[in-house]
PADREN-18149 format. One record per residue: z, y, x of N, C-alpha, C in turn; residue number from 1; residue in three letters. Coordinates in steps of 0.05 Angstrom, whole numbers, plus 5000, padded with zeros to 4 digits. Atoms other than C-alpha are relative to their C-alpha. Layout:
% PADREN-18149
   n_z   n_y   n_x  ca_z  ca_y  ca_x   c_z   c_y   c_x    k    r
     Z     Y     X     Z     Y     X     Z     Y     X  NUM  ALA
...
END
This chain:
% PADREN-18149
   n_z   n_y   n_x  ca_z  ca_y  ca_x   c_z   c_y   c_x    k    r
  5023  5014  4988  5108  5390  5203  4991  4977  4982    1  UNK
  5011  5021  5018  5062  5344  5164  4996  4974  5016    2  UNK
  5002  5027  4988  5061  5269  5178  4979  4984  4985    3  UNK
  5020  5018  5012  5006  5218  5165  5014  4974  4994    4  UNK
  4989  5026  5008  5030  5158  5125  4979  4985  4984    5  UNK
  5017  5017  5016  4993  5100  5095  5017  4985  4981    6  UNK
  4985  5013  5021  5017  5072  5029  4982  4979  4987    7  UNK
  5014  5021  5014  4997  5007  4995  5010  5001  4971    8  UNK
  4993  5001  5028  4995  5009  4919  4991  4973  4989    9  UNK
  5007  5025  5012  4994  4945  4878  5010  4998  4972   10  UNK
  4992  5004  5027  4997  4926  4805  4988  4974  4990   11  UNK
  5012  5023  5013  4988  4861  4766  5009  4997  4971   12  UNK
  4992  5000  5028  5014  4879  4697  4987  5024  4986   13  UNK
  5011  4978  5015  4985  4923  4642  4972  5008  5009   14  UNK
  5026  4989  4991  4924  4967  4655  5003  5007  5029   15  UNK
  4994  4998  4971  4927  4957  4730  4986  5025  5012   16  UNK
  5015  4977  4988  4873  5009  4748  5013  5026  4991   17  UNK
  4988  4975  5010  4905  5062  4704  5027  5005  5013   18  UNK
  4974  4998  4987  4973  5048  4734  4997  5010  5029   19  UNK
  5005  4990  4972  4945  5058  4805  4992  5029  5000   20  UNK
  5008  4972  5002  4913  5123  4783  5024  5018  4994   21  UNK
  4976  4985  5007  4979  5146  4752  5018  5002  5025   22  UNK
  4984  4999  4975  5015  5128  4817  4989  5020  5019   23  UNK
  5012  4979  4983  4966  5171  4855  5008  5028  4992   24  UNK
  4993  4974  5011  4981  5230  4810  5029  5006  5008   25  UNK
  4972  4996  4993  5056  5221  4822  5004  5004  5030   26  UNK
  4999  4996  4971  5046  5214  4897  4991  5028  5007   27  UNK
  5009  4973  4994  5007  5279  4898  5021  5021  4993   28  UNK
  4981  4980  5009  5061  5316  4860  5027  4997  5014   29  UNK
  4973  5004  4989  5123  5285  4894  5001  4995  5030   30  UNK
  5000  5008  4972  5101  5264  4964  4982  5017  5018   31  UNK
  5018  4984  4983  5041  5302  4990  4971  4996  4992   32  UNK
  5029  5001  5006  4965  5308  4992  4989  4973  5009   33  UNK
  5014  5025  4994  4922  5246  4990  4975  5007  5016   34  UNK
  5022  4994  4981  4874  5250  5049  4977  4981  4997   35  UNK
  5021  5021  5003  4836  5184  5039  5011  4980  4981   36  UNK
  4994  5020  5020  4834  5131  4985  4981  4977  5004   37  UNK
  5017  5024  4998  4808  5060  4993  4990  4994  4972   38  UNK
  5008  5012  5025  4771  5024  4939  5023  4984  4989   39  UNK
  4981  5018  5012  4812  4982  4891  4990  4971  5006   40  UNK
  5006  5028  4993  4814  4908  4911  5016  4981  4983   41  UNK
  4986  5020  5016  4832  4848  4869  5005  4975  5017   42  UNK
  4993  5025  4987  4869  4788  4897  5018  4984  4982   43  UNK
  4980  5017  5013  4907  4729  4871  5027  5008  5011   44  UNK
  4973  4993  4992  4982  4737  4875  5007  4986  5026   45  UNK
  4991  5010  4974  5014  4727  4944  5030  4995  4998   46  UNK
  4972  5006  5002  5082  4694  4951  5006  4981  4977   47  UNK
  4997  5016  5024  5093  4671  4880  4972  5000  4986   48  UNK
  5028  5000  5007  5023  4649  4859  4995  4997  4970   49  UNK
  5004  5004  5028  5034  4633  4785  5006  5025  4984   50  UNK
  4998  4975  5013  5023  4703  4759  4973  5014  5000   51  UNK
  5026  4987  5001  4966  4751  4743  4991  5011  5027   52  UNK
  5012  4989  4976  4919  4776  4798  5009  5030  5004   53  UNK
  4993  4972  4993  4936  4842  4833  4976  5017  5005   54  UNK
  5018  4980  4990  4897  4905  4842  5016  5014  5022   55  UNK
  4987  4986  4978  4913  4937  4909  4982  5022  5010   56  UNK
  5014  4977  4989  4894  5002  4942  5017  5013  5022   57  UNK
  4985  4986  4979  4913  5039  5006  4993  5030  4999   58  UNK
  5003  4971  4999  4923  5114  5009  5010  5011  5027   59  UNK
  4990  4985  4977  4928  5159  5070  5010  5026  4989   60  UNK
  4987  4977  5012  4977  5213  5052  5012  5018  5022   61  UNK
  4987  4981  4982  4999  5276  5088  5026  5010  4986   62  UNK
  4975  4994  5012  5073  5289  5076  5018  5015  5019   63  UNK
  4980  4987  4983  5130  5332  5101  5026  4985  4998   64  UNK
  4976  5016  5005  5181  5280  5078  5006  4983  5025   65  UNK
  4991  5019  4980  5222  5241  5129  4997  4972  4989   66  UNK
  5002  5027  5010  5217  5165  5125  5020  4993  4978   67  UNK
  4981  5007  5022  5282  5157  5085  4994  5015  4974   68  UNK
  5007  4985  5024  5262  5213  5037  4975  4990  4987   69  UNK
  5025  5012  5010  5193  5183  5030  5007  4975  4984   70  UNK
  4991  5025  5014  5225  5116  5011  5013  5007  4973   71  UNK
  4986  4992  5025  5270  5151  4960  4980  5010  4979   72  UNK
  5020  4990  5018  5210  5186  4929  4983  4977  4989   73  UNK
  5015  5023  5009  5171  5121  4925  5016  4984  4980   74  UNK
  4983  5015  5018  5229  5086  4892  5002  5014  4973   75  UNK
  4998  4984  5024  5234  5143  4841  4973  4997  4984   76  UNK
  5026  5003  5013  5159  5139  4826  4997  4973  4987   77  UNK
  5001  5027  5011  5162  5064  4817  5017  4998  4974   78  UNK
  4982  5001  5023  5221  5072  4769  4989  5016  4977   79  UNK
  5011  4983  5021  5188  5128  4731  4976  4987  4986   80  UNK
  5024  5014  5011  5125  5085  4722  5007  4973  4987   81  UNK
  4991  5024  5015  5167  5028  4693  5005  4975  5017   82  UNK
  4995  5024  4984  5179  4981  4752  5028  4990  4995   83  UNK
  4975  5013  5003  5234  4932  4740  5000  4977  5021   84  UNK
  4999  5020  4979  5255  4889  4800  5014  4975  4990   85  UNK
  4989  5025  5009  5264  4818  4776  5005  4981  5024   86  UNK
  4999  5019  4978  5248  4776  4837  4980  5009  5022   87  UNK
  5018  4994  4977  5217  4784  4906  4973  4987  4994   88  UNK
  5027  5008  5004  5141  4778  4901  4992  4993  4971   89  UNK
  5005  5005  5028  5145  4775  4825  4980  5019  4988   90  UNK
  5017  4982  5014  5102  4808  4773  5011  5029  5000   91  UNK
  4990  4972  5001  5105  4884  4772  4978  5019  4991   92  UNK
  5018  4979  5008  5074  4944  4740  4989  5016  5024   93  UNK
  5007  4985  4976  5074  4981  4806  5017  4992  5023   94  UNK
  4986  5004  4975  5092  4968  4877  4987  5019  5020   95  UNK
  5010  4982  4979  5086  5020  4932  5015  4994  5026   96  UNK
  4989  5006  4974  5097  5001  5004  4992  5020  5021   97  UNK
  5007  4983  4977  5100  5045  5065  4990  4982  5022   98  UNK
  5012  5017  4979  5053  5014  5116  5005  5012  5027   99  UNK
  4997  4986  4975  5054  5066  5171  5010  5028  4994  100  UNK
  4991  4972  5001  5087  5134  5184  4994  5011  5028  101  UNK
  5010  4991  4974  5049  5169  5240  4998  4974  5017  102  UNK
  5000  5025  4984  5055  5120  5298  5029  4993  5007  103  UNK
  4971  5005  4995  5131  5115  5291  5007  4971  4992  104  UNK
  4987  5025  5007  5172  5052  5290  5028  5007  4990  105  UNK
  4975  4994  5013  5230  5056  5242  5013  4974  4991  106  UNK
  4985  5024  5008  5283  5002  5233  5028  5008  4991  107  UNK
  4974  4995  5011  5342  5013  5187  5007  4976  4982  108  UNK
  4993  5022  5018  5379  4968  5138  4982  4997  4977  109  UNK
  5017  5001  5024  5332  4986  5081  4972  5009  5004  110  UNK
  5027  4990  4995  5269  5010  5115  4989  4990  5028  111  UNK
  5013  5008  4975  5222  4979  5167  4971  5010  4999  112  UNK
  5027  4990  4997  5159  5016  5188  4992  4996  5029  113  UNK
  5020  5010  5018  5107  4992  5204  5010  4977  4983  114  UNK
  4993  5022  5018  5112  4944  5145  4997  4974  5016  115  UNK
  4999  5024  4983  5131  4878  5176  4979  4978  4994  116  UNK
  5019  5021  5008  5077  4837  5139  4971  5009  5002  117  UNK
  5028  4990  4999  5015  4880  5153  4981  4980  5012  118  UNK
  5018  5018  4986  4984  4832  5202  4995  4973  4986  119  UNK
  5002  5025  5014  4994  4773  5155  4988  5001  4972  120  UNK
  5010  4996  5028  4964  4802  5091  4972  5012  4999  121  UNK
  5028  4991  5002  4889  4806  5081  4998  5022  4978  122  UNK
  5002  4981  5021  4900  4845  5016  5010  5028  5009  123  UNK
  4992  4974  4988  4932  4900  5058  4980  5009  5021  124  UNK
  5018  4993  4977  4885  4898  5118  4972  5008  4990  125  UNK
  5028  4993  5009  4819  4900  5079  4998  5029  4991  126  UNK
  5002  4972  5007  4833  4967  5046  5008  5019  5023  127  UNK
  4993  4984  4977  4866  4993  5109  4975  5004  5019  128  UNK
  5024  4998  4983  4803  4977  5149  4979  5018  4988  129  UNK
  5019  4983  5013  4761  5012  5097  5004  5030  5007  130  UNK
  4995  4971  4996  4796  5079  5109  5011  5007  5028  131  UNK
  4987  4994  4974  4829  5072  5178  4997  4976  5019  132  UNK
  5005  5023  4984  4796  5016  5217  5011  5001  5028  133  UNK
  4992  4998  4972  4815  5044  5285  5028  5011  5004  134  UNK
  4972  4992  4998  4886  5065  5269  5015  4977  5014  135  UNK
  4987  5021  4984  4929  5028  5320  5029  4995  4990  136  UNK
  4973  5009  5007  4991  4989  5299  5018  5006  5024  137  UNK
  4984  4992  4977  5046  5020  5342  5016  4978  5013  138  UNK
  4984  5022  4989  5084  4955  5352  4982  4979  5013  139  UNK
  5017  5021  4990  5025  4908  5363  4978  5010  5018  140  UNK
  5021  4989  4982  4977  4955  5399  4972  4992  4992  141  UNK
  5026  5008  5009  4918  4931  5357  4991  5018  4977  142  UNK
  5011  4985  5023  4872  4968  5309  5002  4983  4975  143  UNK
  5000  5015  5026  4871  4949  5235  4977  4980  5000  144  UNK
  5023  5017  4999  4802  4920  5247  5006  4975  5017  145  UNK
  4993  5023  4983  4828  4876  5304  5020  4982  4986  146  UNK
  4980  5016  5014  4887  4854  5261  4986  4983  4978  147  UNK
  5015  5014  5021  4839  4835  5204  4984  4976  5012  148  UNK
  5017  5021  4987  4795  4794  5252  5017  4975  5006  149  UNK
  4983  5023  4993  4854  4749  5270  5020  4992  4978  150  UNK
  4982  5005  5022  4890  4749  5203  4996  4971  4990  151  UNK
  5002  5028  5009  4905  4677  5181  5002  4997  4969  152  UNK
  4998  5001  5029  4915  4695  5107  4972  4994  4989  153  UNK
  5026  5009  5011  4860  4660  5068  4995  5009  4972  154  UNK
  5004  4990  5027  4869  4696  5001  4974  5017  5000  155  UNK
  5025  4984  5003  4802  4724  4977  5008  5028  4991  156  UNK
  4996  4972  5008  4801  4800  4972  4973  5011  4993  157  UNK
  5026  4990  5008  4745  4829  4931  5002  5027  4987  158  UNK
  5000  4974  5012  4727  4899  4911  5000  4997  4970  159  UNK
  4999  5002  5029  4744  4909  4838  4977  5017  4989  160  UNK
  5024  4985  5011  4679  4928  4802  5007  5020  4979  161  UNK
  4998  4979  5020  4675  4992  4762  5027  5013  4998  162  UNK
  4973  4989  5001  4747  5011  4778  5004  5020  5022  163  UNK
  4994  4984  4977  4739  5048  4843  4996  5030  4995  164  UNK
  5001  4971  5002  4753  5122  4845  4984  5011  5024  165  UNK
  5013  4988  4977  4715  5170  4889  5020  5004  5022  166  UNK
  4982  4996  4977  4744  5175  4958  5007  5029  5003  167  UNK
  4991  4973  4997  4785  5237  4969  5001  5008  5030  168  UNK
END
C-alpha cells in the first residue's frame, strides 16, 4: 500500500539548488514517486544564525516504505550526498526531514512524526501551504494554512528567483 509523506529538503552549503535537485533524484530512486514539489525558498539560518542562508523545498512523495525504513533511506541519501553531522542546526549540504506520513502519529526514540517543529517554522509552512494548504496536522487538527496564519516565527521566507523547478 502506498503512503503519502511530506519531506522538507534544505541546503545551505555548495550549489544549494543543485543539491536539492540531486536529492529529488535520489528520493525518486530510493523512496518513491514525487507527486508535488513546492518552489524553492530562501531563508536565513534558523537556530544557529551565523551561517549561510538556506534553500528549502517541500516534496509530497508516495512511498511503500514504513516510517522507520523511510528514515533509514533518508539517512542514506543524506550520507551519499555528503552530509556530515557536526552540530544541531549547523551548516549542511543536505537535510531531509519527514514532516508527515499519511495522517499518522509516530513516536519512537529516533523518529517523531509529524515533525515536532512544523507549527513553529515559517520556512517549513510556506512551502507546505504552496502544495498542501488544506492538509490537516493530525495532532493539532489544523490545516497548514491555519498553522501558517498563527506562526510566530518572524524569519523572512522568499521564493528563490530562477531556481524553481516545474511542479510535478
